[in-house]
Structure formats: C-alpha cells, structure tokens
N, C-alpha and C positions, 0 to 999 in steps of 0.2 A: 553830577557829585564828579570832580575833579581826580585824575588819574593821580593817584597816592597810593603808597605801601606804607607799611608799619614794621619796622625792626626792633626788637627787644634792646633797652638802652645797655650799651656795652661801653667798653673805653674809647672806640672809636668814634664816639658821640661826644665825648666830655668838652672841648672845645666849643662845637656847635654850639649846645645847649646852654653852656655856660657865657656865650656870646649873645645868644637870646634873651636870656633871664636878665643879662646886664642891661641890656638896649633896655629893657623894661623898667628894670631899677632906676635908669638915668633920665627916664621921659615919659613916666606913666606913673600912675598910682596901682598897676595892675601887680606889680612885685612889691613885697613892702620893704625889704632893705632899703638903705638910704644911700649905701656906699657898694660900688661894685664888689660883687666876690670872686674870690679866688676860685681858679679850676677844681681845688680842691674840695669846693662847696658841693662840685658835681656827687659826691659820694654821700652828701645829706639828700639829694633826689631818690638815690637808691635805696639808701635805708628806710626813707619816708614808705617807698612803695614796696619793700622786702614782703614777697609772697604775694603780690597784686601787679597787675599789668603796668609796666612803664616801658614807654616805646618812642622811638624818634620817628616823627613823621617824614617820609621820603616823598620829594617829587623828583622823581628820575633817579639819580645817584647824589642828589644833594638833601640836605638836610633842611626841611622847611620849618620844622617846629618839632614840639616835644608834647606828650601826653602821657598823665599816670593818675591811678588810683592809689589810693591809702585808706587805711582804718579811720574811721570817722574817729572811734574811741578803741583803746584797746583790750577793753574788758568784752568777752565774749558775750553778754547780753547784747551787744551792739555790732554783731557779725552780719547782720543783712543791711548794713548801712555803709556807705562809703563815700570819702569825699573825694572830688575829681578837682586836675589841675591841668591845664594847657596852654600854652604859648606857644604862638605860631609867627615867623620872622615878618617882620612889619610891612616888607615889600608882597608876602605872597599872603597877607589878608584880603579878606573880601572876595575869595577865589573858590570857598566851599570847603576849605583844609579844616577850620573849624570845626566845621558841621561832621566831615567825615572823621574826623578824631572821637568826637561826641559821640557819634553811631557806632565806633569801632568800641570806646570803653563802656557805652551801654550791653553790646552784645557780650565783651569778657566778662562785666559785673551780675548779667544775668546768669551766666554758665557758671560763676562761683557761686551763687544763691543768693546776692545782693538783690534786695527788694527796692533800696531807696537811693538815691543818690543826694549828693549835699554840694553846693558850690559857696565858696565865702569870699565876697566881693566888696571891693572900697566902693563906697558911695561914689566918689570920684572919678571910678571906671563905669562911666555911661554906656559905652560900648558893648561891656560885657555883660552890662545887667540887660541892656535889650537883648543882647544875643541869646542869653539864658530864658529870658522872657518867651521868645519866639520858639524857642526850642522846647517849649514845657515845663520850664521851672516856674515855681510859684514862689515868692518871698514867704519866709516864715520867721524871721526874726531880724532884728538890728540892733545893734549896739552904739549909741550916740555918740559922736565924738571921741571915739577911744583910739584914735590914729592920727599921727600929725606927721605930714610930710612936705617939703618943699615948702614950711612955713604954712601950710594949710592943713585945720582938723578935716579927719574925715570919719565917716559910720562906716563899721563893718555890717555887711548886709548878707544873711543867709538865704540862701535857695535852695529849695528841695525838689525831687520829680520822682513819684514812684514809677518803677520801671517793671512791677512785678505783674 
C-alpha cells in the first residue's frame, strides 16, 4: 500500500480538488460535466458529503486526489447504503492510491453502520469498471444510452459491494 494520508476536505483543498475534477471532465467519461467547473463547484462536493467522510488523498504534502461518501438516497430507510466517489491525479494513478482511498472509505462507512457501497460509473470508463470489479464490486444495474459526452453516448453502470 502506498504511503498516503487522508485530510478532511477544507478550504485549502478547493483549487487542487477542482483542478483534478476538471482534468477528468476534459479528458474522460469519469466526470459527467461537459465543461470545466469553477472553484465554487467545490462547495457542491462538500454539500453532497455533508455528515459523511470527504477527504483529500495526500501524498506527502501534495494533494494526490480526493474521496467522499454521500447518501445514496435521503430517506432514512436507505441509511445503511452510501455512494462513493474518488478521483486520483492522473500522474498518481496505478500506484495504489485509489485502493487506499477505497479502503479508507470502507472503514469509515462500516463505522457509520453502512452495509452497502454503491458506485455509479460511465460504461466508457473501463478503467474504473475494472478497478471496482477487482475491488469486490458487482454490477447490479445499467441504464443504457442515458448519457452523451464528447458526441458519444454511454450507459450508466451501477456497481455494489456489501461491506457488513
């Protein structure tokens, strides 16, 4: 496992998180917006993860990525299920940071009483689909041709992992 630490997302991470997310917006199907987001969008991440873990993935003193849990659905009957998101700087991928971030989120989720993790992934994000499959996630749903980015349609794939 790589040497990394996790810091709760705060104002000091705004630029790095926005830059990482904007890279994936511009270069992949991993982030759904079509245009770069402004630094104000960072507040959206914090709001999504309100009362859930939201962290910067640190490699030394540098932000190498970010990770968060959020409620799958706001109704209390779904309190044992959470959705996760994480993005790692492209130059830091393939070094185990995503695996470390997933492990961190799983640990925090278990401590919160969450029993199921969900991941929503573009069908054109083959790297993420493979990563989640290797990490114990199973495909549980697919919405065919519901998204279109870069002039190409894509499916939304849902994957789940029981952690209880």
